[in-house]
N, C-alpha and C positions, 0 to 999 in steps of 0.2 A: 550491717543493715540487712534486714530480711522483710520481704513483702509477700504476704500470702493472699491478700485481697486487694483488688484495684477499685478504688472509689472514684467519684466524679472529679474531685480535686486533682487526684493523681493522673487521671486520664487527660485533663486539660493541660497539666504540666508536661506529660509525655508528648502531646500534640504540639505544644509550643516548642519543645526540644527538637522534635522531628523537623519542624519548619525551619528553625534556626540552623540546624546542622546541614540541611540540604541547601539552604541559602548560602552558607559559608563555603560549600563545596560544589556549587552548581557549575562553575567554570570547568572543573575537572570533568564533570559529566558531559558538558558541551563539547569538550575536546575529543570525546570518544565517538567521533564521527567516522562512518565507514569511508566516505570520500574525504580527502584532505582539503575540503572547501571551507570558506569562512562563514558558514551558515549553521554551525552546530547549535541547536537550540533545545535539545532534550532537557538539559538541566534547568534552563530558564523556564520552560513550559511546566515542568514538574513542580518547580519552586513556586511559581505563580498559582498553580492549582492548589498546592498545599496551603499557601497563605490565604487563599480564598476560603478554603475549608475551615481552617482553625479560627478565622475571624468570626465565622458563625458559631463554632463550638465554644470558644472562649467567652464570647459576649453573651452566651445564654445563661440566664440566672437560674441554673438547675444543678442538682448534685447527682442525678441518676446517670450512670454511664450510658444507658439506653438512649436517653433524650439528647445527651451531649453528642454521642456518635451519630444519631440521626440528623441533628443540626449540622454537624461537620460534613456529613454526606451531602446534604443539600448545598452547602457552600462549595464543595468540590465539583458538584454537578454543574452549577452555574459558572464557575470559574475555570472549568477544564479547558486546557489549550493543547493543541497538537495530539497526535496519537498516544503519546506517553501520558499526557495529562488526562485524556479520556479514560484510558485503562486504569490509571491511578484513581480516578473518580469512581470507577466501578469497583475497585478494591475497597474504597471507603464505604461504598453502598452495601457491599456484601458483609463487610465487617459490622456495619450498623445493624443489618438484619440478624447477624449472629448474636448481637447483644440485646435484641429486642425484648423489652419487658424486664430487663435486669437493672436493679439499682446499683449493684456492685458486681464484680466479675472475679472468679477464681481462675486458676490455670486451665481447668477443663473448659470453661466457658470461653476464655481467650483463644485457646487452641481451636475450638469449633468455629469461632468467629474468623480466625485466620483462614481456615479451610473454606468457609463460606465465601470469604472475600475472593479467594482464588477461583472458586466455582462460578461466581457471578461475573468476574472479569472474562473468563473463558467463554461464557455464554454470550457476552456482549460483542465478541469479535467473530465475524462471519467465518473466517478461515484462520484459526489460531496457528501461529508459527512458533515452533520450539526453538530455543536459543535466544529468547527475548525476555522481557520483564514478566511475561506470563509463566515461563518456566521457573524463574526464581521464586515467584509468588506461590506457584503450585508446590514446589519442593519445600518451601518454608511451611506451608499449610499442612502438608502430609507429615512432615517431620514433627511439627508441633503436636499433632494428634498422637503420634507414636510415643512421645515422651511425656505426654500430659499426665499419665497415671502415676508415673514414678517420681515426678518433680513436685516439690512443695513450695519452693521459693520462686516467685515470678521473675526476679532478676536473673537467677541462674537459668531458668527456663528461656528467657528472652536471649540471653547471651548464647546459649546453645543453638537456638533457632537462627540467629544471625550468622554464627559460624558455619552452620549448614548451608545457609543461603549464599555465603561467600564462596563455598565450594561449588555450588550450583552455578554461580556467576562465572567462576573460573572455567567451567566446562562449556560455556555458551559458544566459544569459537569452534569447538568440535561439532556443534550441532548446526551452526550456520557458517558455511564456507566463506561467505563474504566477510564475516568478522575475522576469520583466520587470515585471509589474504591481507586485510588491513592491519592486522596485529593489534586488535582491540577486543575488549569484552563488550557485551551489550550495554549501551548507555542507559536505557530504561531500567534494566536490572540493577545497575550500579546505583542509580538514583533511589531505587527502592531500598537497597541496603543502607544508604545514608539516612533514609526516613526512619528505618527500624533502629539504626544505631543512635540517631539523635534522641529518639524516644527512650531508649535504654539509658543513655548518658544522663538525661534529665531525671529519671527515676532513681538512678544510682547516686546522684549528687555529683557526678563527674563534671557536669556543667551546671552552673547556678542559673536557673531559668526563672525570670520574674514575669509573671503573667500580668499584663496590663490591658484590661478590657477597654475597648474603644468608647470614649465618652462623646456623645453628641449633644451640643448645646444649641438647640434650635432658636432659643430666645435671643441669642446674640447675633443672629444672622443680619447682615446689613442689607436693607431693602431700599436704601435711599437712591440707588442708581436706576431704579425702574421708572420709566416714563409713565405719565398719567394716560390712561386709555379709557375709552368709553366702554363701560361694563354692563350697559343696560341689556345687551343681548345675551348675557351669560345666564342660562336657565339654571344650571347647577354649579354652585360656587366652590365646592371643595374637591380637589383631586386627592383621592384616598387610595393608598396602596398598603399592602401588608402580605405576610405569609402565614398560612395556617399549618401547624403541625398536627396532622390528623390522618387516620386510616379510612376516613369517609370516602366512599367510592362513587357516589352518584353526583358527579360534578355538574352534569347537565341540569338536574333539578335545582341545585344550589345556584347555578347561573340564572335560572328562571326566577328564583326568589329575589335575587339582587336586581334583576332587570327593571323592576318597578321602582327602584330607589334612585335611578339616575340614568346616565348614558355613558358612552365611551367605555363600555364594560368589557373587561378581559378577565376570564377565569380559566386558568390552565393548571395542569399538574397531574399528580399521581404518585404512588410509592411513598405515601406519608407526607406529601407536600402539596398544598394548593396555593398558587400565587394569584392575588386579586388586584385589579386596578379598576377604579370606577370614579366617575364624576357625579357627586351627589350633594344635596343640601342637608342631609342627615347622616354624617359619618358615624355618629354614635349608634344609630340604628343598624347600620351596616356592620359595625364591629360587634354589636351584640349578637347578630345572626351568626357571624363567624365564630364567636366564642362558644356557641352551642355545638360546634363541630370539633373544636380543639383549642390548643394554646396558640397565641399569636406572637409573632416577632417581626422585626423590620417594619414597624408601623410608621407611615409617613403621611401626613395630612397637610396639604398646602391650600391656602385661600387663593383661588385663581383670580380674584379681583385685584390681587396684588402681585400676581405672577404673570408678567408679559409672556414669558416662554410657554406657560400652560395655555394661554389664549391661542397662541400660534399653533400649539399641538392640537387643540380642540378644532381649530379651523381645518387642519390637515385631516383629522379623523372624520370630519363631516363630509369630505369629498365623496362623490359617488364611487362605489366600488367598481372595479373592472375585472375581467376574467383572469388576467395573468399579471404577475409582477416578477421582477428579477432582482436578486441580490447577488453581487459578485465580489469576491475577495480580490483586491487590486493593490498594486504597489508601484508608485511612480506617477507623476502628473500626466505624462503622455499616455500611459496605459489607461489611466482614469478617463481621459477624453475619448479614447477608443470605445470603452465600455459605455460611456454616456451616449455616444453616437449610435450605439446598438440598443438603445432604449432600456438600459439597466436603471432601475428605480433607485436603488440604494447601494452605495459602495462601502465596503468594510475594508479599512486599511489593514494590510497584513501580508504575510508571505514568510519566507525563511527568516529566522531570527526574531520574528514578531508575529507569531500565530495569534489570531483573535480567539477570544474565549467563547464558550457556549452562549453566555449572556450577551456578548457583543453581537453575535449573529442573530440571536433571538430578538434583540432590540431593533436590528435592521429589518427583520421580518415584520415586526409590529409597526414600523414606520412606512410600510407599503400599504397600498389600498387594494391589492389583488386578492381575489378569493383563492387562487392557486399561486403559490410562490415557488419559483425555481431558484435553487441555491447553486451557485457555481463556485466551489472551493478553490479551484485553480492551483491546488497544491496537494500532494498526496498526504501531507501531514495535517491537513485541515478537514479531510473528508469525514473522519469519525466524529469530529466536533460538530460538523454540520448535521450529521445524522442524528445526534443527540437532541437537536432542536425539534425534531418531529414529535416527540412525546411531550414537549413542553409548550408547543404552540397550538392555538385553536384554529390556525389556518391549515389548509392542505399543502404541506411542504413536500416538494420533490427535489431530491439532491441529485444533480447530474455529476457523476464522479470525475470531473475534470482535474487532472493532476498538474497541468501547466497553464500559463496564460494563453498560449496559442490554442490549446484545446477548448478553453472557455470561450474564446472568440469564435471558434468554429461552431460550437454548440449554439451560440446566439444567432449566427448567420443561418443556421439550419432551421430555426424556429419559424413557424408559419401560423399566424393567428387564426387562419380559417380552418385549421385542423383541430382535432380533439386533443384533450390533455394526454391521453394514452399515445396517440400518434406522434405528438410532439416529443413526448418523453423518449419514445423509441428512436425517433429520428435524431434527436440531439445526442443521445448516448452513442448512436452509430457514428455520428459525425466526428466525435472525438477520437474514434479508432483510426481515422484516415490521416490524422495529423502526426507528423514526426517533429519532436522538439529538440533543439540543440541549445546548449548554454556554454558561455565562456566566462571563466573566472580565474582565480589564482589559488595556488596550493598554500595551505597554512603550515605544512610540515613536510619533512622528507618522508618518502614512502616508495613502495614498489607496487605497481598495479598492472595486471596482465603482462608480466615480465618486462615492464618498462619502468625504469627508475625515474622518479620525479623528485625534484628538489624543492625546498621551501621557496615560495614566491614565484615558482614557475607558472606559466599560463597553461591552463588545462581546458580542454574541450570535452563536454559531456553530451552524449546522445543516448536518449532512451535509457537512462540510468547506468550508463557505462562510460568510463573515461576512454576516449578513442584518439585523442590528440594531445600533445603537450609541446612546450617550447618556450622561447623567451619573448616572442613578439605577439601581440594580441591579434593583429590581422592575419599573420601567418598561421597561427593556430586555428583561427576561424576558418580559413580556407581549407586546411587539413580536415577539420571537423566536417565541413559540408561535403567534402569529397567522399566521406563515409556515409553521408545521408542521402545525397542526390542519386536517383536511379532513373531508369528509362520512363517511369511513370510520373516523374516529377514535372509539374507545370508552373509552380509558383514558389518563390522564396521570399519570405517576409523577414525583415531585419528590424528588431527593436533594440536601439542602442541606449546604453545606460547613462546615469548621471555623471559617471567618472570619465566619459569619453567626449571629445570635441565633435562637433558636427562635421568638421573637415575630415577627421579620421574616419568617421562612419561613411562619408561620401566617397573616400578613397576605396574603402572595401566594396561599396556598392558598384563603383566603376570597374573594379577588378573582376567582380563576380559577373557583371554584365558582359565583359569581354570573354570570360571563361565559359559562361553558359548563355550564349547569345540567342538561344531558342527558348529561354525561360523568361517569365516575368519576374522582375526584382522590385520589391517594394521596401522603401526605407521609412521608418517611423521613429521619432524620438520618444522612447518609452519612459526615460527618466528613472529607471529602476536602480536601486543600489546593489552592490555586491557583484552582480553579473554585468560584465561589459556589453555582452550581446545576448539576446534571446532570439533564436531562429525558429521560424515555422516553415516546414517543408511539406508541401502537399502537391 
């Protein structure tokens, strides 16, 4: 079998193969965690991101590789989860840019698209680190360019690029000492190799991939469960949503044109995508205006007089706006209550093993009424995802780069409504630097870290990204952990205990710490978080 030109049908098949192969191998990618903790989620995040991407690409009724790649890029952007997912979405974005205007692609075009994918991903990361998925992508892109003139068969070309990428992946532990100490290669880079391999397998016929576009049958939706409500006060009856594939840049002018057609208007986007939401009495007129800019997909029109949920949404959107709103990523009922008590408007469920997507956070932003919206990721693996919402939202979004739940709490406590946006941003960012976070969980494999041998199922204590304590008993390891965290400047220890611990056990630890540190304030809170027995805040 020989392939010299890649057409739209082949690209859809390759994308479907990439998604399936990564899905089949995501647990192996998850296991490539630097720390032997039960929260490896790189494979899951990348798989969910790719699935969101191909859903858009495969459902597009188009044959041009350019339009399919662009739609796939949009899907990956909205579905991106975790740092690896965000970087992968930027790879899709660059790849789509490389295919711009092409109906089909030869090896030279594909090679240039690979290179542009890498360049786009590097630009999206403020401080690119070698020894990661970025390195594997860059070496694949550079090698693709170097062999593009001599190769004629796309299958041979792809196989050689993948083999080169595997060699680059094998070198990642030499570039990142933390990988070498853990005895693993970079998880994101491994995920990327699975994406490329899955695409190759599908094109080569190694895996029989059947493409099944999603079929939506709106007419069969059951509306009988909706209660009758008074609809006399509904001025605009149709909730209309869609996405425009367009390079039109003057979004503000388009927003003004639509503003006379209804209310609850949201028009956001860029880079070939405009997302529209509007309540109107004339959805056809709105769609006609949109069609003048480009092609439409994901069209959804609901009659709000039959949609109780849309009435409630309308009521929420009609509330007076306020200067500030807060969105926080949270995990655990007790932690949720803490954030609610600190005036967080919208909580997004997530954390390790369940990172929210760009779209999840964007919806949370849209559900607030603040003109300025602070996002508290509370996890280092969610910060990039939160940052992506800035270019998609029409609100003024400020991401406070909190890496832990305690940092997020500290940032909220530092907020002062009487201060300006700039002052609060600086104060909140400064507040997170004063917090030390400790976490206690268990090891999922035998390993050696900092010259300490750790066995599978051992309890481990992590402080500021380093394993500093290990043992067999949860509370004993917790005490060792805090001995490494408490210093002469410490005044308060806050204990958030998880869903796998009893209140009695947590109270025993609180009592022991009170005796050990009788000059410090000790606060015990039921956090209800999974995976981590304790989360400590030391300040």
